[in-house]
N, C-alpha and C positions, 0 to 999 in steps of 0.2 A: 446573594445567590447569583450564579452565572452558569450558563450552558455554553460550552465551547466545542466547536468542531475543528479538528485538525485534519487537513487533507494534503495530498501531494500535488504540487503545482507544475510538475514536469512529467516525465515518463515513469515515475516511481523511483524507489531507491534514494529518495531525497534526504533521508535521515529522520523520518517521522517517528521512528521508535525512540530516538534520543529526545526529541522535542516532547513527545507524549510522556515519556518517563519524567522529564524535567517538570512539566506542567502537572503531572499527577501528584506531586508533593502537596499541592493545595486543593486537589480534587477529593471528593468523597466517593465518586464512582467513575470508572473508566469503561466505556462501551465500545466494543468492536462491532461494526454494523454491516460489513460486506466483505466479499472475497473469500478465499480459502487458503489452504496451505501452499499455494503457489507464490505467496509473498512471504517475506521474512523481515523481522526487525532485529537489529543487533543493538543491544544496550550494554554499556559498560558502567558498572557500579563499583567504585573502590577497587579498580584493577581486576574485577571479576566480569567476564564477558558472558552475556546471556543471548542466545539466539532463539527468538520466539516466532512462531508461525501462525498460530491460531489464538493463543491466549493474549489478552490485552497486556500492554507493557506495565500497567498499573499493578500487576500481580507482584511486582518486586517490592511494593510497599505493603506491609502486613495488615494495615488498617483500612485498605481500600476495597470496596466492592467492585468486582470485575464481571462484565457481562459479555457473552457471545450472543449477538442478536439474531433475529430471524433472517436477515439478509445474508448471513454467512452460510457457506456450504461446508460441512464438517466431515472429514475423514476420521472416524472414531479411533482407528488404530494410531494415527498420527497424534491425535489429541491426547490419548492415554499415554503414549510415549513421552509427550511433552510434559504432562502432569507428573509422571514418574520421575523424569529428569529434574524438574524443579524441586520436588519433595526430597530427592536424594541430595540436593545441594542446600537443603535447609530452608527452602522457600515454601511457605504454607499456601495451599490452593483451596483452603476451606471457604474463602470468600468468592469463589467463582460460581457464576450462574449461567446456564445454557438455555437458550430459547427452545420451547417445545416445537416451535414452527420452523426452526432451521432445517434445511434439507441435508440429507446424508449422501456422501460419496461412497459408492459401492465398487467392487472389483470390475464390473463390466464398464463402468465409467472410465476407469483408467485404461482398460484394454482398448476401448473405442477411441479414446484420446490418442493413443499411440498409433493405431492402425490408420486412423483418419489423417493424422499428421504425415505419416509415411507416404500415404497415397497422394499427397499434394505435390511431392517432388520438389521442384524448384520454387513452387508457389507456397511453400510451408509458412506458417504463421510464426513459429518459434515458441510454441506452447511448451510448458514444463511437463506435459504428459501426466499430470497428477489427477486427471479426471474432473477438473473444475468446469471446463466448458460443457462436456456432456451432462454433468449434474445440473447445471443451470438450464440446459436444453430440456431436460426432463421436467424441471420445475415449470418452465413456460408451456410445455406440452401437457401439463397436468397429469403426469404419470410418475412424478417424483415421490420419494419416500422421506417423510419428515422424522425428526427425532421422536415426536409423539407416537408415530407409527412403529418406529423401531422398538419402543418400550411395550407395545401391545402384543402380547404373546399369541393372540388369536389372529389379529390383522396382519402382522408383519409377514408370517409365512405365506399368506395368500398373495400379498402385494409383491413379495420377492419372487414367488413362483411365476406370476404373470410377467413381470419384467424380464426375468432371466430367459424365459421362453422366447420373448421378442428379441432381446439383445443377442442371444446365441444364434438365432437365425441370421441376423445381420452380420455377426462376427464370422460365422462359418460359410454362409452362402455368398455374401458380398465381398468380404475381405479375405476369405480363405484362412482365417485364424482359428485357433483352438477355442472351444466353448468355456464358459464359466461354470463351475460345479455348484449346483444348487445346495446340496446338503452341507458342504464345507462352508459355504457362505452363510447359510442359515445358522449353523452352530457358532461360528466365530462372531458374527454380528449380534446374535442374541446375547452372547457373553459380554461383548462390548457395551451393549445397551444397559445391562445390569450394573456394570462397573460405573457407568456415567449417570445412572438414575438419580443419585443423590444430589447431583448438580442441576437437574432439569426443573424448570418452572416456567410460568408465564412471565417472561422478562419484561414485556411491555408494562405490566402492572408495577413491577419492581422499579423500573426506570422512572415512570411517571410519578410514582409515590415519592421517590427521592427528589424530583423536581418540585413537587408540591410542598415538601418540607423545607424548601429554600436551600438545598445543598448544591455544591459545585459538581456538575456532571461534565465529564470530558468524553467526547465522541471521537474514536480513533478509526481513521480510514486505512485502507491498504492500497498499494499501487499508486497511480497518479492520474491527473486530469486527462492527459493525452492517451491514456489507456481505457478511458470510459467508453462503454458500448455505444452510446449516442454521440458523444462529443469528442471522442478520441480519433486517432489516425486509423479509422476503420478500413480494412478488416484486421489490421495489426493492433488489436486491442484485447482487453480481457473480456470476460463474459458477464461482467456486472458493472456497477456504477461507482467508481472511486470519487466522484464529485460530491459536493456538500449536500445536495438535495437528497442523496441516498441515505443520509443519516436519519431522516424522518421515517421512511418506510422500512429501513433496515433495522431500526431500533424500536419502532412502534410508537412514535411520538408525532405530534402535529408540528407544522412549520413555524407556528407562533412561539414554540418553546425554545427556538434557537436564538441565542443572544449574540454570538460572535463566531466568525469563521476565520481561521488562520491557515494560510497556505505555506507549505514548506518547500523551499527550493535550495539546491546547492548553489554555491558561488560560481559554478560552471554547470554543465549539463551532461547527463549520462542516459544511456538507453541500453536495454537488454533485449535480444531478439531481433526479428526482422522489421523492415519498414524504413521509410525515409527519415533522415536526421540532418537538417540543413547545416548545423554548426559543427558537425562531426570533424574531428581532427585525426587524420590517418598519417600522423607524422611524429616527430620526436616530442613535440609539446603534448600531444595526446597521450603518448606513452608515459611521459613524465607525470601527468595528472593521474593516470591510471595507477602508476606505482605509488605515488605519494598519497593518494586517496584510498589505497587498498580496494580498488574498484573490482571486486569479485562478488558475484551474486550470493546473498545469504542462503537462498534456497537452492539455486541451480549450480553454484560453483563456477558459472560461466564468467569470463572477463567482460566487463561492461564497456560499451562504446563510449568514448568521451569527447566532449566538445566545449566550446565557449558558451557563456551564459547567453540565453536566447530571450531577448526582450519581447519579441512577438509572441512567443509561447507564454511568457509571464503575464502580458496584458490580457491574453485570451483566458488564462486561468483566473485572473482577477475578475473578469466579466462573467464567466460561466459559473463561478462559485460565489460571487458576491463577496470577495475577500475583504476583510477589514484591515489586514496587514499581512506581511510576509515574515517568515522565520528563515533566515539565510544560514545554511550549514556549511561546514568544511571550508571556511574562508582561509584557514591555515594551510590548506593544500596548495594554494596559489603562491605561497611564500617562496621566493627564490626565482620567480619568473620576471625577467626584465620588463616585458611589455604584456599587458592584458588587453583582451578585447571583449566588447559587449555588442551583440547583434541588435540593431535598432529597427531593422526592416529587412524585407526580401526584395531582390531584383528579379522580376519575372518578365521575360521577353522585352527588356528595355524599359520597363516601368517599375517604380518602387511601390510595393504594397506593404501595409503596416498591420493588416489583420490576417490571422491564421486561416489559410484556405481549407475548404472542405475536401477538395479534389486532391487525391494523392498524385495524380498525373501532373497537376500544377505544382504541388509541393516538391516533387522530384526535380523539377526544372528551376526551383527557386535557389538563388545564390544569396547568401547572407550579406547584408550591408553592415560593416563593422565600424565601431568607434574605438579607437585605440587609447588606452590609458597607461600611465606608468605603473610598474609593479613595485614590489618592496622585497628586501632581503632579510628583514628582521624576523626572528622567531616570535610569533604572536600567541602561542599556546597558553601563555600565562596571563594574558590580558583579562582584566576583570570588569572593565568599562570601556566605552568607546574612546575616551580620551587616552587610553593606554595603547591604542592602535596607531601605527604609523600614519601620517597624513595621507599617503597614497591609498592605504586601505580604507580610510574613512571616505575619501573622494570616490573610490570604487563603489562603496556601499551607497553613497548619495546618488550616484548615477544609476545604479540598479533601481533604486526607489523611484527616481524620476521617469525612467524608461518604462517601468512596470505600472506606474500610476497608483502606487499605494505606499504606505509607510513600512519601514522595517522595525519590527518590535523585538526581535531576538536574533542574536548572531552566535553561531557555534564556531569555536576556535580550537576544537579538539574533540575526541570521542567521549571523554568522561563527562559525567553529569555536571561537575563543577566548572567545566570549561565552556561556560555559556554566559554571554553578555545579554542582559535583559534591559531594554530601554523603556519599557512601560509595563504596567500591570495588565496582564492578559486576561484577568477575570473581572475587569472593571465593567 
């Protein structure tokens, strides 16, 4: 038996979907424990591409139980659309379970997200405007509506009426926007609730029972460590906790139940949205990486900012999450570059710092300290083991491991499930 947490070790978009899909083969259950449909996973199975936003990647295996935990905020319309899309493509969703305690994203959350972002002007965060932040705000303010409330035909109308009255006052009087219609929202979300009812249960019981039975349980995060509300580049962060600790409260298990934590990082670094990015490449190399890597957001469609691998970020992720190892994805994207760089520290006002700073004012002034390594020109997409890689690629991985302070247990050399090099058993 083993319980494994997969988290993003950078700013998100690291390829967690592929890694989770790969590891799900030996898992009995896959649990999504935080975030909302502001994140997306792209998984390629036998030349078929699947874009998932809320449903765990394990759904592509017919025999895996999949769970959306209480730490997730759910847009029912998006979830139902995703379910219908999977079923249409022959993927069964019968094994999906949704937490009663997960919070619901409603139309006023999306409207508030948009008008609040617009009001920030040049200080905008870069939110996806999908209502994620306002939904988590309501959760913390103890006025949120949970899935269990959505299914209660007596309670839901009362809670919705209370919230819409408050939110409409804010929308119309403060932001000068149009109000949300109560009856339209009540009718549509009551219908959504009935369509989702068959999937809803106390998922904490289901997950803990699976662990007690000695099964392999895989916990799937969204976004990345540097978007964590506490430990990320605040305020340019998400509104939840993409770090490993959130797997416990987001899934309803105790910390003693976690056996192993795997961090996913690209062989380079990307970021979507605003905020400082020390190793960003605004040149031909950055454009090359973006093109070769297909660096367009799964959810937003926005081009991702690209840069060299940041060892300071990697060490920080190892410490914050207690990483046992790294999974390095998209190594193949770097093929064809004559020289590669790894950031080993930052230069700040004449001094070298090796720990990730909390102050964005400091981070904006940091200049990356690079170590240059030789690149390779060979096509590595067919490599099945480390020995198949060019010596330069192996040396690059070794240096990433040394700078990060942890082992590399998995290497991605292409988008397909089979294009994965595994160096150790991740369920041990």
